[in-house]
N, C-alpha and C positions, 0 to 999 in steps of 0.2 A: 303623577300629580294627585291634588286631592279633590273629590270630586266637584265640578264646578257647581252645584245643583244647589248647595247650601246657603238660604235665605241672606238676600245682602242685608245691610244695615236698613234702618227705615228714616225716614228723614231727607234735605233735599238732594238732586240731582248737581251738588255742586262739590267743587274740589275747591279748599282754602277759598271759598267765595267765588271761582270760576267753574263756566260750564266746560266739561269736558265732553265738547264738542267735536271731537276730531272723528272724523269719517274715514281719515289714512293716515298712520304713525309710519314714519321711514324716516332715518340719520344716517347719514353718510359715514359717521364713525360706526355704525352696525351694520355693514353689508349684507346682503345675501337672506334678509328677512326682512319684512311690513305686515303692519298690521292694517287690516280692512275691517271696517264697521260689519257686523254680522247681522244680516236682510232675512226677512221671512225665507226668500228665495234661497237661502242657506240650510233650509231645517231639513231637507232630506240629505245632505250632503251630512248633517252633523248625526242625523238618523241611522245613518252607512256607518260611521266613524264609529257612534255609542255601538254598533254590531259586531264591531272587530274582536276578533280574539284576547289579541294584546291590552283593550280596554275596559272587555267587558267583567271583569272579576272585580272591578269597582266602581260598579252599581250595582244594587239590587233590582234595579229596574230600569234598563235601559229610557223606557218608553217614558217613564217618570221623571229621568234626568233629561229628555228632550224636550217635555212640557217647562220643565223649569228654566232651561234657557231659551223656549220661545218668551217666556215671561222676561228673560230678561232687558231683550230688544227695546220694550218700553219704560223699563224699571227707570226708577229717581236717581238710585245710589248705586247702580254695576254700569258697566259698559263690556259686552259681547264683543268681540272681535274674530274674526278669520286669520290664524297665520298664513303669508302668503312667502314661500322658499321656491327660489329658480323660476318665480312668474307663476305659482299656481297656488290653490288652496291644500295646507298640508297639516293645520292643526286648528285648534280652540283656544283661546284666553280669555277670560274676563277679569277685568279690571271693579274692583269695587272698594268702596268708601267703610274701612272697620271700625271709624270713631264715631262711638254713637251707637253702635250695635249693642242688643242688651248682650250675646256673647260677651263681646269682648270689653263690656265697660266694668268687666273685673279683673280687668287687668290693667295695669300700668302704658298705657298708651299716649305718645305726644299727638298733637292736631297738629296738623292732621294726618293720620294714617291711612295709606290707602291699601289693598290686598290684592296679590295677584295670582290666578290660577291658571294653569293649564294642562292641556294634552297633546300632545302630538298623534292625529288620526290614519295617518299614511306610513302602512309598514316600511315602505321603503327609503321614507324619512326618518326615520328611528337612527340614534346614536349616530349623526353627523352634525352634530353641535346646534341645530335649529332651536332646542329647546331652549338653552344658553340663551342664545342671540337673543330669542324673542324676552327673556326676561331682562338681558340687560337694555334692551329698546325701551321698551315698557317703564323700569325702573328710571332710567335717565329723564323719559319724558315726564315721568310723574312726579320725578325731584327738583326738574326746571320750572315748575307750577308754584308759583309763589306760596309758601305756606305750607307744602307737602316736606314734611318733617321724617318721613317711616315710611318703608315701602315691606310688607311682609308676606309670609305664609306659612300655615300648620301643615306638614310632609308627615304621612306617614312614616315609621321608623323602620320598616322593612322595605320600602322605597326607595334602592340606592340609586336607582338612573334620576328619580326626581333631586334627593338632593345633592349629587354629583352635579348636576345642572342649575340649581340655584347656587351651590360653592362655585362657580365657574363665572356665572353670571357676578359674585360679589357678594350676594348673600352671608352674613357671618350665623352660624349657629349660637342659638343663645338659651337654649335647654329643651327641656321637656315640658309638654303641658297636657291637661286633658281638654278634650273637645267634643263636643253631639259626635263625632265619627268615631270617638276613642283616644286613643295616644296620639300623640303627632309632636316631632320635632320641630318648634319654634324658630324661624329664621328672620334677619332683617339686615337691610339696607339703608345706611341713614345717608341724610343730605348731609354735604362735608361743607 
């Protein structure tokens, strides 16, 4: 997945006029995964995950990524969560408001558009469907909020696992874009 350390949008910590104050997100229609709000107590776990070989290639500096993740705990427009699978922490997901962010201002986004970035930190949890289940859970939760029209992500073109997980969760490819991190495949899921 893309680096979760990209700066979130500036502005109110609201989605479509509502606070995303959920401390836990789970739905019966997406069994096997839940999201719980990231806390300062989770930073040691994040540091361990960021140092794992399967994630190391995604960051020039895992330490800088950890600082970015820690800063999201109290951010006004980004919500970090721990992915819980089979009752234990297995990964990280960040939900953020894309509408109003300077980078996304140059794109044709409906208001309100939210972004979702994630990574699976536990190697034994890879390729088990947790990523796509988490994405489905996050997207369905966001799209159920009044006013949220789109959930999106920008994925590295060479990240086949991420492209597959987002596709399995219902995200459609919309084309290539250039981001501050380089070329990306833009994927979205829209309110129906």
